C-alpha positions as CSV (number, residue, x, y, z in Angstrom):
1,M,25.6,0.5,4.1
2,N,24.9,1.0,7.8
3,N,22.7,-1.8,9.1
4,I,20.5,-0.9,12.2
5,I,17.8,-2.8,14.1
6,F,15.0,-0.6,15.3
7,Y,13.8,-2.5,18.3
8,I,10.0,-2.2,18.9
9,P,8.8,-5.8,19.1
10,D,5.8,-5.2,21.5
11,V,5.2,-1.4,21.4
12,D,1.5,-0.5,20.8
13,Q,-1.0,2.2,21.7
14,T,-1.1,1.1,25.4
15,H,2.5,2.5,25.6
16,G,1.1,6.0,25.1
17,G,3.8,8.5,24.2
18,V,6.5,5.8,23.7
19,R,4.6,4.6,20.6
20,Q,4.3,8.2,19.2
21,Y,7.9,8.8,19.9
22,S,9.0,5.5,18.2
23,I,6.9,6.1,15.1
24,N,8.1,9.7,14.8
25,L,11.7,8.8,15.3
26,L,11.5,5.9,12.8
27,T,9.9,8.2,10.1
28,T,12.7,10.7,10.6
29,I,15.7,8.4,10.5
30,A,14.3,6.2,7.7
31,N,13.9,9.3,5.5
32,F,17.3,10.8,6.2
33,D,19.5,8.9,3.7
34,Q,17.9,5.8,2.1
35,D,21.0,4.8,0.3
36,S,23.3,4.8,3.3
37,F,21.2,3.2,6.1
38,H,19.2,0.0,6.2
39,F,16.7,-0.5,9.0
40,Y,15.4,-3.9,10.2
41,I,12.2,-3.0,12.1
42,Y,11.8,-5.6,14.8
43,H,8.0,-5.5,15.4
44,N,5.5,-8.2,16.2
45,L,2.2,-6.4,16.6
46,K,1.3,-5.3,13.1
47,D,0.8,-1.6,14.0
48,P,-0.6,0.0,10.8
49,E,1.6,3.1,11.1
50,V,4.7,1.0,11.5
51,L,3.8,-1.2,8.5
52,E,3.0,1.9,6.5
53,I,6.5,3.3,7.2
54,I,8.1,0.0,6.2
55,K,6.1,0.0,3.0
56,S,7.0,3.6,2.2
57,Y,10.8,3.4,2.5
58,K,13.0,1.1,0.5
59,N,15.6,0.9,3.3
60,C,13.2,-0.6,5.8
61,T,12.6,-4.4,6.4
62,L,10.2,-5.9,8.8
63,I,11.4,-8.7,11.1
64,T,9.5,-10.5,13.8
65,D,10.3,-13.2,16.4
66,K,10.0,-15.8,13.7
67,D,12.9,-14.3,11.7
68,I,15.1,-14.3,14.8
69,Y,14.2,-17.3,17.0
70,I,13.4,-19.8,14.2
71,P,16.4,-20.6,12.0
72,A,15.8,-19.1,8.6
73,I,18.3,-21.4,6.8
74,S,19.4,-24.9,7.4
75,R,23.0,-23.9,7.6
76,R,22.4,-21.9,10.8
77,N,20.4,-24.8,12.3
78,F,23.2,-27.2,11.4
79,W,25.9,-25.2,13.1
80,R,23.8,-24.4,16.1
81,K,23.2,-28.1,16.7
82,K,26.9,-28.9,16.1
83,I,28.2,-26.2,18.5
84,T,25.6,-27.3,21.1
85,L,26.8,-30.9,20.9
86,L,30.5,-29.9,21.1
87,S,29.8,-27.6,24.1
88,Q,28.0,-30.5,25.9
89,F,30.9,-32.8,25.2
90,F,33.6,-30.4,26.4
91,I,31.8,-28.9,29.5
92,G,33.9,-29.7,32.5
93,K,36.8,-31.0,30.4
94,Q,38.1,-27.7,29.3
95,P,39.3,-24.7,31.3
96,Y,36.5,-22.6,29.8
97,R,32.9,-22.9,28.9
98,F,31.3,-22.2,25.5
99,K,29.1,-19.1,25.5
100,T,25.4,-19.6,25.1
101,I,24.4,-19.4,21.4
102,D,21.9,-16.5,21.5
103,A,19.6,-16.4,18.5
104,F,19.3,-12.6,18.5
105,D,23.1,-12.1,18.4
106,V,23.4,-14.7,15.7
107,F,21.0,-12.6,13.7
108,L,23.0,-9.4,14.4
109,K,26.2,-11.0,13.1
110,E,24.6,-12.5,10.0
111,K,23.1,-9.2,9.0
112,K,26.2,-7.2,10.1
113,I,24.2,-5.0,12.4
114,E,26.1,-2.0,13.7
115,Y,23.5,-0.6,16.1
116,V,20.5,-1.9,18.0
117,H,18.4,1.2,18.5
118,I,15.8,0.9,21.3
119,P,13.5,4.0,21.5
120,Y,12.6,3.4,25.1
121,Q,14.0,2.3,28.5
122,F,15.1,-1.3,27.9
123,I,18.2,-3.4,27.3
124,P,17.8,-7.1,26.1
125,K,19.2,-9.5,28.6
126,T,21.8,-11.0,26.3
127,N,25.3,-10.5,25.0
128,L,25.1,-8.3,21.8
129,S,27.8,-7.9,19.2
130,A,26.3,-4.6,18.1
131,K,26.3,-1.2,19.9
132,V,23.1,-0.3,21.7
133,I,21.4,3.1,21.6
134,C,18.4,3.6,23.9
135,T,16.1,6.5,24.7
136,L,15.5,7.2,28.4
137,H,12.2,9.1,28.5
138,D,12.2,10.0,32.2
139,V,13.1,9.0,35.7
140,Q,9.7,9.9,37.1
141,E,9.9,7.3,39.9
142,L,12.7,9.3,41.5
143,H,10.5,12.4,41.7
144,F,7.2,10.6,42.5
145,P,8.1,7.3,44.2
146,A,4.6,7.0,45.7
147,F,3.2,6.4,42.2
148,F,5.2,3.2,41.8
149,P,5.1,-0.1,43.8
150,A,8.4,-1.1,45.4
151,K,9.0,-3.9,42.8
152,V,8.5,-1.5,39.9
153,R,10.9,1.0,41.4
154,A,13.5,-1.7,41.9
155,Y,13.0,-2.9,38.3
156,R,13.3,0.6,36.8
157,A,16.4,1.3,38.9
158,N,18.1,-1.9,37.6
159,M,16.9,-1.4,34.0
160,Y,17.9,2.2,33.9
161,L,21.3,1.4,35.3
162,D,21.7,-1.2,32.6
163,C,20.7,1.3,30.0
164,V,23.2,4.0,31.0
165,T,25.9,1.4,31.6
166,K,25.6,-0.9,28.6
167,S,24.4,1.6,26.0
168,H,26.8,3.2,23.5
169,K,24.7,6.3,23.6
170,V,21.7,7.4,25.6
171,V,19.2,9.7,23.9
172,V,17.0,12.1,25.9
173,S,14.5,14.7,24.7
174,Y,15.2,17.5,27.2
175,Q,18.1,18.8,29.2
176,H,16.3,18.2,32.5
177,I,16.3,14.5,31.8
178,A,20.0,14.5,31.0
179,Q,20.7,16.3,34.3
180,D,18.6,13.6,36.2
181,L,20.8,10.8,34.6
182,I,24.0,12.7,35.6
183,T,22.7,13.3,39.1
184,Y,21.1,10.0,40.0
185,F,23.1,7.5,37.8
186,N,26.5,9.2,37.6
187,T,26.2,9.1,33.8
188,S,28.9,10.8,31.8
189,P,27.6,13.8,29.9
190,N,29.5,12.6,26.9
191,K,27.3,9.5,26.7
192,I,24.1,11.5,26.6
193,Q,22.6,13.1,23.4
194,V,19.9,15.6,24.0
195,C,17.6,15.6,21.0
196,L,14.0,16.5,20.7
197,L,12.1,14.8,17.8
198,N,11.3,16.4,14.6
199,M,7.6,17.5,14.8
200,K,7.1,17.9,11.1
201,D,5.8,14.4,10.5
202,L,3.2,13.7,13.2
203,W,0.4,11.1,12.9
204,F,-2.2,13.7,12.0
205,N,-0.4,15.3,9.0
206,K,-2.1,13.2,6.4
207,L,-5.5,14.0,8.0
208,E,-4.7,17.7,7.9
209,Q,-4.2,17.3,4.1
210,E,-7.3,15.2,3.7
211,Y,-9.6,17.8,5.5
212,K,-7.6,20.9,4.5
213,N,-9.8,23.9,5.5
214,T,-12.7,21.8,6.7
215,I,-13.3,20.3,10.1
216,P,-14.5,16.7,10.5
217,S,-17.9,16.2,12.1
218,N,-18.2,16.5,15.9
219,P,-18.2,13.0,17.6
220,Y,-20.0,14.5,20.7
221,K,-23.2,16.5,21.2
222,E,-22.0,19.3,23.5
223,D,-19.0,21.6,23.6
224,Y,-16.2,19.8,25.4
225,L,-12.7,20.0,26.8
226,L,-10.3,17.2,25.8
227,Y,-7.5,15.5,27.8
228,P,-5.8,12.7,25.7
229,A,-3.8,10.5,28.0
230,N,-3.5,7.0,29.3
231,F,-4.7,6.6,32.9
232,W,-1.6,6.7,35.0
233,K,-1.2,8.5,38.3
234,H,1.2,11.2,37.1
235,K,-1.4,12.1,34.4
236,N,-3.3,13.7,37.3
237,H,-6.8,12.8,36.1
238,Q,-8.2,12.9,39.7
239,R,-7.4,16.6,40.3
240,L,-8.6,17.4,36.8
241,I,-12.0,15.8,37.7
242,E,-12.2,17.7,40.9
243,A,-11.4,21.0,39.2
244,F,-13.9,20.3,36.5
245,S,-16.6,19.5,39.1
246,I,-16.0,22.9,40.8
247,F,-16.1,24.6,37.4
248,K,-19.5,23.0,36.7
249,K,-20.9,24.1,40.0
250,Q,-19.6,27.7,39.4
251,T,-21.2,28.1,36.0
252,D,-24.2,27.0,34.0
253,A,-21.9,25.7,31.1
254,T,-23.0,22.4,29.5
255,T,-19.4,21.7,28.6
256,Q,-18.3,18.1,28.8
257,L,-14.9,16.6,29.5
258,V,-13.7,14.0,27.1
259,L,-10.9,11.6,28.3
260,T,-9.2,9.5,25.7
261,G,-6.6,6.8,26.3
262,N,-6.4,3.4,28.0
263,N,-8.5,3.5,31.2
264,D,-8.6,-0.3,31.7
265,N,-6.4,-0.3,34.8
266,E,-6.3,0.5,38.5
267,E,-6.1,4.3,38.0
268,G,-8.9,4.2,35.5
269,I,-11.2,2.4,38.1
270,V,-10.3,5.1,40.7
271,V,-11.1,7.9,38.3
272,K,-14.4,6.4,37.3
273,Q,-15.4,6.0,40.9
274,L,-14.6,9.7,41.5
275,V,-16.7,10.7,38.6
276,D,-19.6,8.7,40.0
277,K,-19.1,10.1,43.5
278,L,-19.1,13.7,42.2
279,G,-22.2,13.1,40.0
280,L,-20.4,13.8,36.7
281,N,-21.5,10.7,34.9
282,G,-23.2,12.6,32.2
283,D,-20.5,15.2,31.9
284,V,-17.3,13.1,31.8
285,I,-16.9,10.9,28.8
286,F,-14.4,7.9,28.9
287,A,-13.7,7.6,25.2
288,G,-10.9,5.0,25.5
289,I,-8.3,4.4,22.8
290,L,-9.5,6.0,19.5
291,D,-8.4,5.3,16.0
292,E,-6.5,8.2,14.3
293,Q,-9.5,9.5,12.3
294,T,-11.7,9.7,15.4
295,L,-8.9,11.2,17.6
296,Y,-8.3,13.8,15.0
297,A,-12.0,14.8,14.9
298,T,-12.0,14.9,18.7
299,Y,-9.0,17.3,18.7
300,K,-10.4,19.5,16.0
301,N,-13.8,19.9,17.5
302,A,-12.6,20.5,21.1
303,L,-13.3,23.8,22.7
304,G,-9.8,23.4,24.2
305,V,-7.3,20.9,25.5
306,V,-6.2,20.6,29.1
307,V,-2.9,18.9,30.0
308,P,-2.7,18.7,33.9
309,T,0.1,16.2,34.1
310,L,2.4,16.2,37.2
311,Y,5.4,15.0,35.3
312,E,6.2,14.8,31.6
313,A,9.5,14.5,29.8
314,G,7.7,16.1,26.9
315,S,4.0,16.2,26.2
316,F,2.7,15.0,22.8
317,P,-0.9,16.2,23.5
318,L,0.5,19.7,24.2
319,M,2.6,19.8,21.1
320,E,-0.1,18.3,19.0
321,S,-2.6,20.9,20.2
322,I,-0.2,23.7,19.5
323,I,0.5,22.5,16.0
324,M,-3.1,21.8,15.2
325,G,-4.2,25.3,16.4
326,I,-6.3,24.0,19.3
327,P,-6.5,26.3,22.4
328,V,-4.6,24.6,25.2
329,I,-3.6,25.1,28.8
330,C,-1.1,23.0,30.7
331,S,0.7,22.4,34.0
332,N,3.9,24.3,34.9
333,V,6.1,21.2,35.2
334,T,9.3,20.0,33.5
335,S,9.4,21.0,29.8
336,L,5.8,22.1,29.4
337,P,6.2,25.9,30.2
338,E,9.1,26.0,27.7
339,T,6.9,24.2,25.1
340,I,3.9,26.5,25.5
341,G,6.0,29.6,25.9
342,D,3.5,31.9,27.7
343,K,2.7,31.9,31.5
344,Q,-0.9,32.9,31.0
345,F,-1.7,29.4,29.7
346,V,-0.1,27.4,32.6
347,F,-1.3,26.4,36.0
348,D,-0.1,24.6,39.1
349,P,-1.2,21.0,38.7
350,F,-1.3,20.5,42.5
351,D,-3.5,23.6,43.0
352,I,-7.1,22.6,42.1
353,E,-8.3,26.3,42.4
354,D,-5.7,27.4,40.0
355,M,-6.6,24.7,37.5
356,T,-10.3,25.5,37.9
357,S,-9.7,29.2,37.2
358,K,-7.8,28.3,34.0
359,I,-10.5,25.9,32.9
360,K,-13.2,28.5,33.4
361,Q,-11.2,31.0,31.4
362,L,-10.7,28.5,28.6
363,V,-14.4,27.7,28.4
364,T,-16.0,31.1,28.9
365,D,-13.5,33.6,27.4
366,E,-13.3,33.6,23.6
367,T,-10.5,36.3,23.7
368,Y,-8.4,33.9,25.8
369,R,-8.9,31.1,23.4
370,H,-8.0,33.3,20.5
371,Q,-4.8,34.4,22.3
372,S,-4.0,30.7,22.8
373,R,-4.3,30.1,19.1
374,L,-2.1,33.0,18.3
375,N,0.5,31.8,20.8
376,G,0.2,28.3,19.2
377,K,1.1,29.8,15.8
378,K,4.2,31.3,17.3
379,M,5.3,28.3,19.2
380,S,4.5,25.8,16.4
381,G,7.3,27.1,14.3
382,R,9.8,26.6,17.1
383,I,8.6,23.1,17.8
384,K,8.9,22.1,14.1
385,K,12.5,23.4,13.9
386,T,13.8,20.7,16.2
387,G,15.0,17.5,14.5
388,A,16.1,13.9,15.2
389,E,18.7,14.2,12.4
390,E,21.2,14.8,15.3
391,I,20.8,11.2,16.2
392,I,22.2,10.2,12.8
393,K,24.9,12.9,12.6
394,Y,26.2,12.5,16.2
395,I,25.5,8.8,16.9
396,Y,25.2,6.7,13.7
397,L,27.9,8.5,11.8
398,N,30.2,8.9,14.8
399,K,31.8,5.5,15.3
400,N,33.6,6.6,18.6
């Protein structure tokens, strides 16, 4: 039996695509071979999707801080106290010092953990007896340093260097990220595994089955465009608002713009002020973080989805729109043109006029929306053929 810790103690919806990635990856690896792998899911926040996965697979066990940092058995507590006393007695009288007794590593040894799999950019600050696998989603701060305070850039530089140095393997979703790690961190190509997630088991699959050929009721009164994204600078909400404002002035469309995701931050405040300045308060809806049922209804009733991001390792909203058959347009950065597969549905995210033109076409041209749906059917098959099974084959089962 291969014992693995899946490390997501504090991941929740405020982490945006990291949460989606983590849940998708966990579903895939847990379902691969339930008799050969056992996963300890380190998670404190009681995310319903995480708990549902643990409930559904016999090879998954939930652990929390209490299981790791509070001794589960008196034997462990006894030896921990005994070693601590011995170390205190011998400090300064021996040519060596006892290593700190770390609760997490004690847990790894007791459970005979082979791998600690961290599906995001982080390495615990401790000595670990198990091999570490981590996912590096992007090095966006190297491409857009102005979006990050100096302290954040310094933290990310140190953390990412830790990840590429201390990890047994580094997983990335796209080749352009692998190339960034090779270029900026001098990472060996042999240490990097390029692996796009399996898109067969996304969060809305069960809702697709529930509604089948029907569409849930519209949560909003008017036709609307949708952009589902947390409010971070690289998500490019400000230029989207400006383009939408121009579109509204050029047409008599009553179309609204629905923005989902966490907006309770500095960027959210700036975007709301811009909406107020441009007189769009009745036209732009800040929906916030939605539960899955409401988010699904918001997707399915949208006239179309706009993804204007300036940088994205891989866009879940784009892939979700394609698979759900929602007309979608997106920016021409990183992996997005490859994902959508047709240049007529992409725009320059720095060019507000280009974005406005595509928005206008998406809203007013039914033929254009129909072509987008047809393109989605073609690209959906390609997206679903990718798979995270490579992580198991080339990392878990490869002990080198």
